[in-house]
C-alpha positions as CSV (number, residue, x, y, z in Angstrom):
1,M,30.6,-23.0,-5.9
2,L,27.6,-21.0,-4.7
3,E,24.2,-22.6,-4.8
4,K,22.0,-20.8,-7.3
5,K,19.2,-18.8,-5.7
6,D,16.2,-17.0,-7.2
7,K,16.3,-15.1,-10.4
8,V,16.7,-11.4,-9.9
9,L,16.1,-8.6,-12.5
10,V,18.1,-5.4,-12.2
11,F,16.9,-2.5,-14.3
12,G,19.7,-0.1,-15.1
13,F,23.4,-0.8,-15.3
14,G,24.6,2.6,-14.1
15,R,26.3,3.9,-10.9
16,Y,24.1,1.8,-8.5
17,G,22.8,-0.9,-10.8
18,E,26.3,-2.2,-11.5
19,Q,27.2,-2.6,-7.9
20,I,23.9,-4.1,-6.9
21,A,24.2,-6.6,-9.7
22,K,27.7,-7.6,-8.7
23,N,26.7,-8.0,-5.0
24,L,23.7,-10.2,-5.9
25,Q,25.8,-12.3,-8.3
26,S,28.4,-12.9,-5.6
27,E,25.7,-14.1,-3.3
28,G,24.6,-16.7,-5.8
29,Y,21.6,-15.1,-7.3
30,E,20.9,-15.6,-11.0
31,V,21.1,-12.0,-12.1
32,F,19.5,-10.5,-15.2
33,I,20.4,-7.0,-16.4
34,A,17.7,-5.0,-18.3
35,D,18.4,-1.7,-19.9
36,Y,17.2,0.3,-23.0
37,D,20.8,1.6,-23.4
38,K,22.8,-0.8,-25.5
39,E,26.1,0.8,-24.4
40,A,25.2,0.0,-20.8
41,L,24.5,-3.6,-21.7
42,K,27.9,-3.7,-23.5
43,R,29.5,-2.7,-20.2
44,A,27.5,-5.4,-18.4
45,S,28.8,-7.9,-20.9
46,K,32.4,-6.9,-20.3
47,S,31.7,-7.3,-16.5
48,R,30.9,-11.0,-17.3
49,F,27.1,-10.7,-17.0
50,E,25.5,-13.1,-19.4
51,N,21.7,-12.6,-18.9
52,L,21.2,-9.3,-20.7
53,L,17.8,-7.9,-21.9
54,V,17.2,-5.0,-24.1
55,V,13.9,-3.5,-22.9
56,D,11.6,-0.6,-23.8
57,I,10.6,0.5,-20.3
58,A,7.7,2.5,-21.8
59,S,6.1,-0.7,-23.1
60,D,3.8,-2.3,-20.6
61,E,3.4,-5.3,-22.9
62,Q,7.2,-5.9,-23.0
63,L,7.5,-5.5,-19.3
64,T,4.7,-8.0,-18.8
65,D,6.3,-10.5,-21.2
66,I,9.6,-10.3,-19.3
67,L,8.0,-11.3,-16.0
68,F,5.9,-14.0,-17.6
69,D,8.8,-15.5,-19.5
70,Y,11.3,-15.5,-16.7
71,G,9.2,-15.6,-13.5
72,F,11.1,-13.0,-11.5
73,G,10.1,-12.7,-7.9
74,K,12.4,-9.8,-7.1
75,I,13.1,-6.7,-9.2
76,F,15.6,-3.8,-8.5
77,C,14.7,-0.5,-10.1
78,A,18.3,0.9,-10.1
79,Y,18.3,3.5,-12.9
80,D,20.2,6.7,-12.2
81,D,17.1,8.5,-13.4
82,E,14.6,8.4,-10.5
83,E,11.6,9.0,-12.7
84,R,12.3,5.8,-14.5
85,N,12.4,3.9,-11.2
86,I,9.1,5.5,-10.2
87,Y,7.5,4.6,-13.5
88,L,8.7,1.0,-13.3
89,T,7.5,0.6,-9.8
90,I,4.0,1.8,-10.7
91,T,3.9,-0.4,-13.8
92,F,5.0,-3.6,-12.1
93,K,2.9,-3.2,-9.0
94,A,-0.2,-2.6,-11.1
95,L,0.5,-5.8,-13.1
96,F,2.1,-8.1,-10.5
97,K,1.3,-7.2,-6.9
98,R,3.3,-10.1,-5.5
99,V,6.6,-9.2,-7.1
100,E,9.0,-7.6,-4.6
101,I,10.2,-4.2,-5.9
102,I,13.3,-2.6,-4.5
103,A,14.0,0.9,-5.8
104,I,16.9,3.5,-5.7
105,C,16.3,7.2,-5.0
106,E,18.3,10.3,-4.2
107,S,15.8,12.5,-2.5
108,K,13.0,12.4,0.1
109,E,10.5,13.5,-2.4
110,S,11.4,10.5,-4.7
111,E,11.3,8.2,-1.7
112,R,7.8,9.4,-0.9
113,K,6.7,8.8,-4.5
114,L,8.2,5.3,-4.7
115,K,6.5,4.3,-1.5
116,L,3.2,5.6,-2.8
117,A,3.9,3.7,-6.0
118,G,4.1,0.5,-4.0
119,A,7.9,-0.1,-3.7
120,D,8.5,-2.8,-1.0
121,K,11.9,-1.3,-0.1
122,V,13.4,2.1,-1.0
123,I,17.2,2.8,-0.8
124,D,17.9,6.5,-0.3
125,T,21.4,6.9,-1.6
126,M,21.8,10.3,0.1
127,V,21.0,8.8,3.5
128,A,23.4,5.9,2.9
129,A,26.1,8.4,2.0
130,A,25.4,10.5,5.1
131,N,25.6,7.5,7.3
132,R,28.9,6.4,5.6
133,L,30.3,9.9,6.4
134,Y,29.3,9.3,10.1
135,F,31.2,6.0,10.0
136,V,34.3,7.7,8.5
137,L,34.3,10.3,11.3
138,E,33.1,8.3,14.3
139,K,33.7,4.7,13.4
140,P,36.6,4.5,10.9
141,A,36.9,0.7,11.3
142,V,33.4,0.3,10.0
143,A,34.0,2.6,7.1
144,E,37.2,0.7,6.2
145,A,35.3,-2.6,6.4
146,M,32.6,-1.2,4.0
147,D,35.3,-0.1,1.6
148,Q,36.9,-3.5,1.8
149,I,33.6,-5.1,0.9
150,L,32.8,-2.8,-2.0
151,F,36.3,-2.6,-3.6
152,K,38.8,-5.0,-2.2
153,D,38.2,-8.0,0.1
154,K,35.8,-10.4,-1.5
155,S,35.7,-12.5,1.6
156,L,33.7,-9.8,3.4
157,T,30.0,-9.4,2.7
158,F,26.8,-7.7,3.7
159,K,24.0,-10.0,4.9
160,E,20.4,-9.5,6.1
161,I,19.7,-11.9,8.9
162,V,16.2,-12.6,10.1
163,I,16.0,-13.2,13.9
164,P,14.2,-16.6,14.4
165,P,11.8,-17.2,17.4
166,N,13.4,-18.2,20.7
167,S,17.0,-17.3,19.7
168,F,19.5,-16.0,22.2
169,L,19.0,-12.5,20.8
170,D,15.2,-12.4,21.3
171,G,14.4,-9.7,23.8
172,K,17.9,-8.4,24.1
173,N,19.1,-4.9,23.1
174,I,21.6,-4.2,20.3
175,N,24.0,-2.5,22.8
176,D,24.0,-5.6,25.1
177,F,26.7,-7.1,22.8
178,N,30.1,-6.3,21.7
179,W,29.5,-7.6,18.2
180,G,33.1,-7.4,17.0
181,E,34.5,-9.3,19.9
182,E,31.7,-11.8,20.4
183,F,30.7,-12.6,16.8
184,K,33.4,-11.0,14.6
185,L,30.6,-9.0,12.9
186,I,29.7,-5.3,12.5
187,V,26.0,-4.4,12.7
188,I,25.1,-1.7,10.2
189,G,21.4,-1.4,11.0
190,I,18.1,-3.1,11.7
191,V,14.6,-3.5,10.3
192,D,12.7,-3.2,13.7
193,K,9.2,-4.6,13.1
194,E,7.9,-2.6,16.1
195,L,8.9,0.6,14.3
196,G,7.6,-0.4,10.9
197,N,9.1,-2.3,8.0
198,R,11.9,0.2,7.4
199,F,15.6,-0.1,7.6
200,T,17.3,2.1,10.3
201,F,21.1,2.7,10.5
202,I,22.5,2.2,14.0
203,T,23.9,5.7,13.7
204,R,20.4,7.0,14.7
205,G,21.5,6.1,18.3
206,I,18.5,4.0,19.1
207,N,19.3,1.0,21.4
208,H,16.8,-1.3,19.6
209,K,15.3,-4.2,21.4
210,I,15.7,-7.3,19.2
211,D,12.6,-9.4,18.6
212,A,11.9,-12.4,16.5
213,G,11.2,-11.3,12.9
214,D,13.5,-8.3,13.1
215,I,16.2,-8.1,10.5
216,L,19.8,-7.3,11.3
217,V,22.1,-6.1,8.5
218,V,25.7,-7.1,9.3
219,I,29.2,-7.0,7.7
220,G,31.5,-9.9,8.2
221,K,33.3,-12.8,6.7
222,K,31.0,-15.4,5.2
223,L,32.2,-18.1,7.6
224,D,31.6,-15.9,10.7
225,I,28.1,-15.0,9.4
226,E,27.3,-18.7,8.9
227,R,28.4,-19.5,12.4
228,F,26.3,-16.6,13.8
229,E,23.3,-17.9,11.9
230,E,23.9,-21.4,13.3
231,R,24.1,-20.0,16.8
232,L,20.8,-18.2,16.3
233,K,19.2,-21.5,15.4
234,G,20.6,-23.1,18.5
235,K,22.9,-25.4,16.6
236,L,26.2,-24.1,18.3
């Protein structure tokens, strides 16, 4: 049984919100679904989500009450409607600066607006789709692994791994390793602190130098990921 992690609030149970909620739940987070659409919440209930909140996103008072009542530290703005995600980001950042806001968008203009609104992370679905097309054409094994994670093989998962100080990766380049053979992992991308706090797919062709504090995003079986993390800590 997974150990319960922090409470996470996902706004919008649509195309992206549903998958985000399922992935978070599989990782052991206590997931709450909030939506103004009762039909969306019915779908969430049928998907075995229990923590469902009917919310008026235009009510600052109701949004404030939700955060005070449940103490969320992380919020996903995952509505299919980008304007709602922008509005929620502005509202929450104005009221609770310490809450981490992760928002979905489908255009560069919306990405710019979300960053100006104060979103801590922005997921551009068009960029993600373009990178997936690259994997289909150039690295079909990676594309197949991603499909397995999303639709079939529940033993595979995505994981963000923070590089600790003095690990064996510190100071090395991504291309120094054959990740599949050495660690049974696929590296999707990196948050390279030297280049700013932004996720970059490895399809960009940059041979990133890995430093302590950088974040690798990998695909693999949970056991292999755990072994890799233990090795990073010098325990293997």
